[in-house]
C-alpha positions as CSV (number, residue, x, y, z in Angstrom):
1,M,-7.2,45.5,-22.8
2,A,-8.0,44.3,-26.3
3,N,-6.8,47.4,-28.0
4,E,-3.4,47.1,-26.2
5,R,-2.8,43.5,-27.3
6,A,-0.3,42.8,-30.0
7,L,-2.0,41.7,-33.2
8,F,-0.6,40.1,-36.4
9,A,0.3,42.8,-38.8
10,T,-1.2,41.1,-41.8
11,K,-4.0,38.5,-42.5
12,I,-1.6,36.2,-44.4
13,G,0.9,36.5,-41.5
14,G,-1.7,35.3,-39.1
15,V,-2.8,32.4,-41.3
16,F,0.9,31.4,-41.9
17,A,1.4,31.4,-38.1
18,A,-1.7,29.3,-37.5
19,V,-0.8,26.9,-40.3
20,G,2.7,26.7,-38.8
21,S,1.1,25.8,-35.4
22,A,-0.8,23.0,-37.0
23,V,1.9,21.7,-39.4
24,G,4.6,20.0,-37.5
25,L,6.1,16.6,-36.8
26,G,2.6,15.3,-36.6
27,N,2.3,15.8,-40.4
28,V,5.8,14.9,-41.6
29,W,6.8,12.3,-39.1
30,R,3.7,10.8,-37.4
31,F,1.2,10.9,-40.3
32,P,3.2,8.7,-42.6
33,Y,3.9,6.0,-40.1
34,E,0.3,6.0,-38.8
35,T,-0.9,5.7,-42.5
36,G,1.6,3.0,-43.2
37,A,0.7,1.0,-40.0
38,N,-3.1,1.3,-40.8
39,G,-3.3,0.2,-44.4
40,G,-2.7,3.3,-46.5
41,A,-5.4,4.9,-48.6
42,A,-8.4,3.7,-46.6
43,F,-6.9,5.2,-43.5
44,L,-6.3,8.4,-45.4
45,L,-10.0,8.6,-46.4
46,V,-11.1,8.1,-42.8
47,Y,-8.5,10.7,-41.7
48,L,-9.9,13.3,-44.2
49,A,-13.4,12.7,-42.8
50,C,-12.2,13.2,-39.3
51,V,-10.4,16.4,-40.2
52,L,-13.5,17.8,-41.8
53,F,-16.1,16.8,-39.1
54,L,-13.9,16.8,-36.0
55,G,-10.8,18.9,-36.5
56,T,-12.2,21.9,-38.4
57,P,-15.0,22.7,-36.0
58,L,-12.7,22.5,-33.0
59,L,-10.1,24.7,-34.8
60,L,-12.8,27.3,-35.6
61,A,-14.0,27.2,-32.0
62,E,-10.5,28.0,-30.7
63,L,-10.0,30.8,-33.2
64,A,-13.5,32.2,-32.2
65,L,-12.7,32.1,-28.5
66,G,-9.4,33.9,-29.0
67,R,-10.6,36.5,-31.5
68,A,-13.7,37.3,-29.4
69,T,-11.6,38.4,-26.4
70,H,-8.1,39.2,-27.7
71,Q,-6.8,37.7,-24.5
72,S,-4.7,34.7,-23.4
73,P,-6.7,31.4,-22.8
74,T,-7.2,32.0,-19.1
75,G,-8.2,35.6,-19.8
76,A,-10.6,34.5,-22.5
77,F,-12.4,32.1,-20.2
78,R,-12.5,34.6,-17.4
79,R,-14.1,37.2,-19.6
80,L,-16.6,34.9,-21.3
81,A,-17.6,33.0,-18.1
82,P,-16.9,35.4,-15.2
83,G,-17.1,34.0,-11.7
84,T,-16.6,30.4,-12.8
85,R,-13.7,28.0,-12.9
86,W,-13.5,27.6,-16.7
87,Y,-10.3,29.6,-16.7
88,F,-8.6,26.5,-15.4
89,L,-9.0,25.1,-18.9
90,G,-6.4,27.7,-20.0
91,Y,-3.9,26.5,-17.4
92,L,-4.6,22.9,-18.4
93,G,-3.8,23.8,-22.0
94,A,-0.5,25.5,-20.9
95,V,0.6,22.5,-18.8
96,C,-0.3,20.2,-21.7
97,M,1.8,22.2,-24.2
98,I,4.8,22.3,-21.8
99,L,4.6,18.5,-21.5
100,I,4.2,18.1,-25.3
101,V,7.1,20.4,-26.2
102,S,9.3,18.5,-23.7
103,F,9.2,15.2,-25.6
104,Y,8.7,17.0,-28.9
105,G,11.9,18.9,-28.3
106,V,13.8,15.6,-28.0
107,V,12.7,14.5,-31.4
108,A,13.3,18.0,-32.8
109,G,16.8,17.8,-31.4
110,W,17.3,14.5,-33.2
111,T,16.2,16.0,-36.5
112,L,18.5,19.0,-36.0
113,C,21.4,16.7,-35.5
114,Y,20.5,14.6,-38.5
115,T,20.2,17.7,-40.7
116,V,23.7,18.9,-39.8
117,K,25.2,15.4,-40.0
118,A,23.6,14.9,-43.4
119,A,25.2,18.2,-44.6
120,S,28.6,16.8,-43.6
121,G,27.9,13.5,-45.3
122,A,27.8,11.1,-42.3
123,L,24.7,10.1,-40.4
124,P,24.9,8.8,-36.9
125,D,23.7,5.3,-35.8
126,F,20.3,6.1,-34.4
127,P,20.2,3.6,-31.4
128,T,23.7,4.7,-30.3
129,F,23.0,8.4,-30.8
130,S,19.5,8.5,-29.1
131,S,20.8,6.6,-26.1
132,G,23.8,8.8,-25.6
133,L,24.2,11.3,-22.8
134,W,25.5,14.7,-24.0
135,E,25.0,14.8,-27.7
136,P,21.1,14.6,-27.7
137,L,21.1,17.1,-24.9
138,L,23.2,19.5,-26.9
139,W,21.0,19.4,-30.0
140,M,17.8,19.6,-27.9
141,T,19.2,22.7,-26.1
142,L,20.0,24.3,-29.4
143,F,16.5,23.8,-30.6
144,F,15.0,25.4,-27.5
145,A,17.5,28.3,-27.8
146,I,16.3,29.0,-31.3
147,N,12.7,28.9,-30.2
148,G,13.4,31.3,-27.3
149,A,15.2,33.8,-29.6
150,I,12.3,33.9,-32.0
151,L,9.7,34.3,-29.2
152,L,11.7,37.2,-27.7
153,G,11.0,39.1,-30.8
154,G,7.3,39.2,-29.9
155,V,4.2,38.5,-32.0
156,R,5.0,40.5,-35.1
157,K,8.8,40.6,-35.2
158,G,9.2,37.1,-33.8
159,I,6.4,34.7,-34.5
160,E,4.8,36.4,-37.6
161,R,8.2,37.2,-39.2
162,A,9.5,33.7,-38.6
163,S,6.3,32.1,-40.0
164,N,6.4,34.3,-43.1
165,V,9.9,32.8,-43.8
166,L,9.5,29.3,-42.5
167,M,6.2,28.3,-44.1
168,P,7.2,29.1,-47.7
169,I,10.5,27.3,-47.1
170,L,8.5,24.3,-45.8
171,A,6.3,24.3,-48.9
172,I,9.2,24.6,-51.3
173,M,11.1,21.7,-49.7
174,L,8.0,19.5,-49.7
175,M,7.5,20.1,-53.4
176,V,11.1,19.4,-54.3
177,L,11.2,16.2,-52.3
178,C,7.9,15.1,-53.8
179,V,9.3,15.6,-57.4
180,N,12.3,13.5,-56.4
181,S,10.3,10.7,-54.9
182,L,7.9,10.6,-57.9
183,S,10.9,10.2,-60.3
184,L,12.0,6.9,-58.6
185,D,11.4,3.5,-60.2
186,N,8.2,1.8,-58.8
187,A,7.0,5.1,-57.4
188,Q,3.5,4.2,-58.7
189,A,3.3,1.4,-56.1
190,G,3.8,3.9,-53.3
191,L,1.1,6.2,-54.8
192,K,-1.3,3.2,-55.1
193,F,-0.7,2.4,-51.4
194,L,-1.5,6.0,-50.5
195,F,-4.4,6.7,-52.9
196,D,-6.0,3.3,-53.8
197,P,-8.1,2.3,-50.8
198,D,-8.5,-1.3,-49.5
199,F,-11.3,-1.0,-47.0
200,S,-10.6,-4.5,-45.6
201,K,-7.7,-2.8,-43.8
202,I,-10.0,-0.6,-41.8
203,D,-11.2,-1.7,-38.4
204,S,-12.3,0.1,-35.2
205,S,-8.7,0.6,-34.1
206,A,-7.7,2.2,-37.4
207,I,-10.8,4.5,-37.3
208,V,-9.9,5.7,-33.7
209,S,-6.3,6.1,-34.8
210,A,-7.4,8.3,-37.7
211,M,-9.5,10.4,-35.3
212,G,-6.5,10.7,-32.9
213,Q,-4.2,11.7,-35.8
214,S,-6.5,14.4,-37.1
215,F,-6.8,15.7,-33.5
216,F,-3.0,15.6,-33.0
217,S,-2.1,17.0,-36.4
218,I,-4.2,20.2,-36.3
219,S,-3.2,20.8,-32.6
220,V,-6.7,21.5,-31.4
221,G,-8.0,21.4,-27.9
222,I,-4.9,22.7,-26.1
223,C,-5.4,26.4,-26.5
224,C,-2.5,27.2,-28.8
225,L,-4.8,28.1,-31.7
226,L,-6.9,30.1,-29.2
227,T,-3.8,32.1,-28.4
228,Y,-3.1,32.7,-32.1
229,G,-6.7,33.5,-32.6
230,S,-6.4,36.3,-30.0
231,Y,-3.8,37.9,-32.2
232,L,-6.1,38.0,-35.2
233,P,-7.6,41.4,-36.1
234,N,-11.4,41.7,-36.3
235,S,-11.2,42.0,-40.1
236,T,-10.0,38.4,-40.4
237,K,-12.7,36.0,-41.7
238,L,-12.6,33.1,-39.2
239,G,-14.5,30.5,-41.3
240,K,-12.2,31.1,-44.3
241,S,-9.1,31.1,-42.1
242,A,-10.1,27.9,-40.4
243,L,-10.8,26.2,-43.7
244,T,-7.5,27.4,-45.1
245,I,-5.5,26.2,-42.1
246,T,-7.2,22.8,-42.3
247,L,-6.7,22.4,-46.0
248,L,-3.0,23.4,-45.9
249,D,-2.4,21.2,-42.9
250,T,-3.9,18.2,-44.7
251,L,-2.1,19.0,-47.9
252,F,1.2,19.1,-46.1
253,A,0.5,15.7,-44.5
254,I,-0.5,14.2,-47.9
255,L,2.7,15.6,-49.6
256,S,4.7,14.0,-46.8
257,G,3.1,10.7,-47.7
258,I,4.0,11.3,-51.4
259,I,7.6,11.9,-50.3
260,I,7.9,8.8,-48.2
261,F,5.8,6.0,-49.7
262,P,7.1,6.0,-53.3
263,A,10.7,6.0,-51.8
264,C,9.8,3.1,-49.5
265,F,8.3,1.0,-52.4
266,A,11.1,2.0,-54.8
267,Y,13.7,0.5,-52.4
268,G,11.7,-2.5,-51.1
269,V,11.0,-1.0,-47.6
270,Q,7.8,-1.8,-45.8
271,P,5.9,1.4,-45.0
272,D,4.7,0.2,-41.6
273,Q,7.9,0.7,-39.7
274,G,6.4,2.9,-37.0
275,P,8.1,5.9,-35.3
276,G,11.6,4.6,-36.4
277,L,10.6,5.2,-40.1
278,A,12.1,8.7,-40.2
279,F,15.4,8.0,-38.3
280,I,16.3,4.4,-39.2
281,T,14.5,3.3,-42.4
282,L,14.3,6.5,-44.5
283,P,17.9,7.5,-44.0
284,D,18.9,4.1,-45.4
285,V,16.5,4.7,-48.3
286,F,17.8,8.2,-49.1
287,V,21.5,7.3,-49.1
288,R,20.8,4.6,-51.7
289,M,19.4,7.3,-54.1
290,P,21.6,9.2,-56.5
291,G,22.7,12.3,-54.6
292,G,21.4,10.6,-51.5
293,M,22.9,12.9,-48.8
294,I,21.4,15.9,-50.5
295,W,17.9,14.4,-50.3
296,C,18.6,13.2,-46.8
297,F,19.6,16.7,-45.8
298,G,16.5,18.2,-47.4
299,F,14.2,15.7,-45.6
300,F,15.6,16.4,-42.2
301,L,15.7,20.1,-42.8
302,L,12.0,19.8,-43.6
303,L,11.4,18.0,-40.3
304,V,13.3,20.8,-38.4
305,V,11.3,23.6,-40.0
306,A,8.0,21.7,-39.3
307,A,9.0,21.1,-35.7
308,M,10.0,24.8,-35.2
309,T,6.7,26.2,-36.5
310,S,4.7,24.0,-34.1
311,S,6.9,24.4,-31.0
312,L,6.7,28.2,-31.3
313,S,2.9,28.0,-30.7
314,M,3.3,25.5,-27.8
315,L,5.6,27.9,-26.0
316,E,3.7,31.1,-26.9
317,T,0.6,30.0,-24.9
318,P,2.3,29.7,-21.5
319,T,4.2,32.9,-22.4
320,A,1.0,34.8,-23.0
321,I,-0.6,33.5,-19.7
322,L,2.5,34.5,-17.7
323,Q,2.4,38.0,-19.3
324,E,-1.3,38.6,-18.6
325,D,-2.0,36.7,-15.4
326,F,1.2,37.4,-13.6
327,H,2.1,40.7,-15.2
328,L,5.6,39.6,-16.2
329,S,7.6,41.1,-19.0
330,R,7.6,39.2,-22.3
331,R,11.3,38.5,-21.8
332,K,10.8,36.9,-18.4
333,S,7.7,35.0,-19.7
334,V,9.6,33.6,-22.6
335,L,12.5,32.5,-20.5
336,I,10.3,30.8,-17.9
337,S,8.3,29.0,-20.5
338,T,11.3,27.9,-22.5
339,M,13.3,26.8,-19.4
340,A,10.3,24.8,-18.1
341,G,10.0,23.0,-21.5
342,W,13.8,22.5,-21.6
343,T,14.0,21.1,-18.0
344,L,11.3,18.5,-18.7
345,S,12.9,17.8,-22.1
346,V,16.2,16.9,-20.3
347,L,14.3,14.2,-18.4
348,C,12.8,12.9,-21.6
349,A,16.1,12.7,-23.3
350,L,17.9,11.1,-20.3
351,S,15.1,8.4,-20.2
352,F,16.7,6.9,-23.4
353,C,20.1,6.6,-21.6
354,P,20.7,3.1,-20.2
355,Q,22.3,4.6,-17.1
356,F,19.2,6.6,-16.2
357,A,16.5,4.4,-17.7
358,D,15.5,2.7,-14.5
359,E,15.5,5.9,-12.4
360,L,13.4,7.7,-15.1
361,S,10.8,5.0,-15.4
362,V,7.2,5.7,-14.2
363,F,4.5,3.0,-14.3
364,G,6.8,0.9,-16.4
365,M,7.2,3.7,-19.0
366,S,10.0,6.1,-19.8
367,V,9.4,9.8,-19.0
368,F,9.2,10.4,-22.8
369,D,6.5,7.8,-23.3
370,L,4.7,8.9,-20.1
371,F,4.4,12.5,-21.3
372,D,3.3,11.3,-24.8
373,K,0.6,9.0,-23.4
374,M,-0.6,11.4,-20.7
375,T,-1.0,14.3,-23.2
376,A,-2.4,12.4,-26.2
377,N,-4.6,9.9,-24.3
378,I,-5.8,12.0,-21.3
379,I,-5.2,15.7,-21.3
380,M,-5.8,16.6,-24.9
381,P,-9.1,14.6,-25.2
382,V,-10.4,16.0,-21.8
383,S,-9.3,19.6,-22.7
384,A,-10.9,19.4,-26.2
385,T,-14.1,18.0,-24.9
386,L,-14.4,20.8,-22.3
387,M,-13.6,23.4,-24.9
388,A,-16.3,22.0,-27.3
389,I,-18.8,22.0,-24.4
390,F,-17.9,25.6,-23.5
391,V,-18.3,26.9,-27.1
392,G,-21.4,24.8,-27.8
393,W,-23.3,25.3,-24.5
394,V,-21.8,28.1,-22.3
395,M,-20.4,30.8,-24.6
396,D,-22.8,33.7,-25.4
397,K,-24.3,32.7,-28.7
398,K,-24.7,36.3,-29.9
399,L,-20.9,36.9,-29.4
400,L,-20.1,33.6,-31.1
401,R,-22.4,34.3,-34.0
402,D,-21.0,37.9,-34.4
403,N,-17.4,36.5,-34.5
404,L,-18.3,33.8,-37.1
405,N,-20.2,36.4,-39.1
406,N,-17.1,38.6,-38.9
407,F,-19.3,41.4,-37.4
408,R,-21.4,41.9,-40.6
409,K,-24.1,44.5,-40.2
410,D,-26.8,43.1,-42.4
411,G,-28.0,40.7,-39.7
412,R,-27.4,37.6,-41.8
413,T,-25.8,34.5,-40.3
414,V,-23.1,32.5,-42.2
415,W,-24.4,29.3,-43.6
416,Y,-22.2,27.0,-41.6
417,Y,-23.2,28.4,-38.1
418,Q,-25.8,25.7,-37.3
419,P,-23.7,22.8,-38.7
420,F,-20.8,24.2,-36.7
421,L,-22.9,24.3,-33.5
422,M,-24.1,20.7,-34.0
423,A,-20.5,19.6,-34.5
424,V,-19.1,21.2,-31.3
425,R,-22.2,20.3,-29.2
426,F,-22.5,16.6,-30.2
427,V,-20.2,15.2,-32.9
428,A,-16.8,16.4,-31.5
429,P,-17.5,15.4,-27.9
430,L,-18.6,11.9,-29.0
431,C,-15.6,11.4,-31.3
432,I,-13.2,12.6,-28.6
433,L,-14.9,10.2,-26.1
434,L,-14.1,7.3,-28.4
435,I,-10.5,8.5,-28.7
436,F,-10.2,8.8,-24.9
437,L,-11.7,5.3,-24.2
438,H,-9.4,3.8,-26.9
439,G,-6.4,5.5,-25.4
440,L,-7.3,4.0,-22.0
441,G,-7.7,0.5,-23.6
442,V,-11.4,0.4,-22.9
443,I,-12.4,-0.1,-26.6
């Protein structure tokens, strides 16, 4: 029942948790290399437009679905569309998040290792470390254990309390690292790359990449924000919360760019290094700075905190579904969700080991790459499209309007209701279709 469901104790705690869900490695790790690979400032402008017209409406839709029912994703769809199969969308989201957290946990384990090694003053060689057997598994396991311990604390004492601590730490570290990067020689060249657009760099591939990055960064379409929305009290203003989450998520991504690009240009490093930028290129940059290991430690600690805030939301959704659909205790639900993610994460980590690479190759891809491609290019676009269709065409419009109006009694409708409805009915599905076709190599 709705009144028996755990809720966030404070509005700011709920916002911090939702921002933490959105802010993750997609902001601090993926956004800089996507921006670097797609021309810098022009890509950033397209990305901002995609966040506004694609990400924000879908984020608001998820929060509304969760808050309207105060139930897990499957329970929400069962209640809003009884007698239909829409509840399978909740299961699809849970499966997607387990797959994402499995390869996400590998990268998070790398960042945890680099944080500890930077504190001791000696970073590992990344190709040797990542292709090893036991050490990556050890760090990945530690990361999952920390997640499980926090989730066992529940919504208020676990997720909300952790978010109230981790998000301010994340913001402080971002600001400190930004100040350091801006103090470097030739930092202005990095700022020009990030903020002075050259629109000749933009092509259809860059536009679709910007849409995909906005989609990935805010973590929409896979029900984790629906789950967090179900923990929001009815007094929470959904429109304001959605805008706050979007703005903070975007700000964190831009600040990550301000950390990385001035540092790259100050030390003559090309910013289009791809995924290896964080683990190969940037450590070399940081150690060449005065007090380099301190800054290197700060950067990887930043990555760990960002990874933790997102992975909590990924594991919370299957946990909530196990609790409500199968009537398991929270302890058992957390353990099952965490162990499922950890087991698949072991396969992802072992796919980097030469002795297991052939056995863990599917369709010519490693398990790590397979899960990445399958979730980003297939499951997430399909899930987000169905969710947009559900909110735009199936969900009871009075219930939707009441939630967006925050149950105001004067009968007036918030100004953004019609634009929001247009976005989830037409704009978002069309944009997601383009991402889907691009991911499949059709366009």
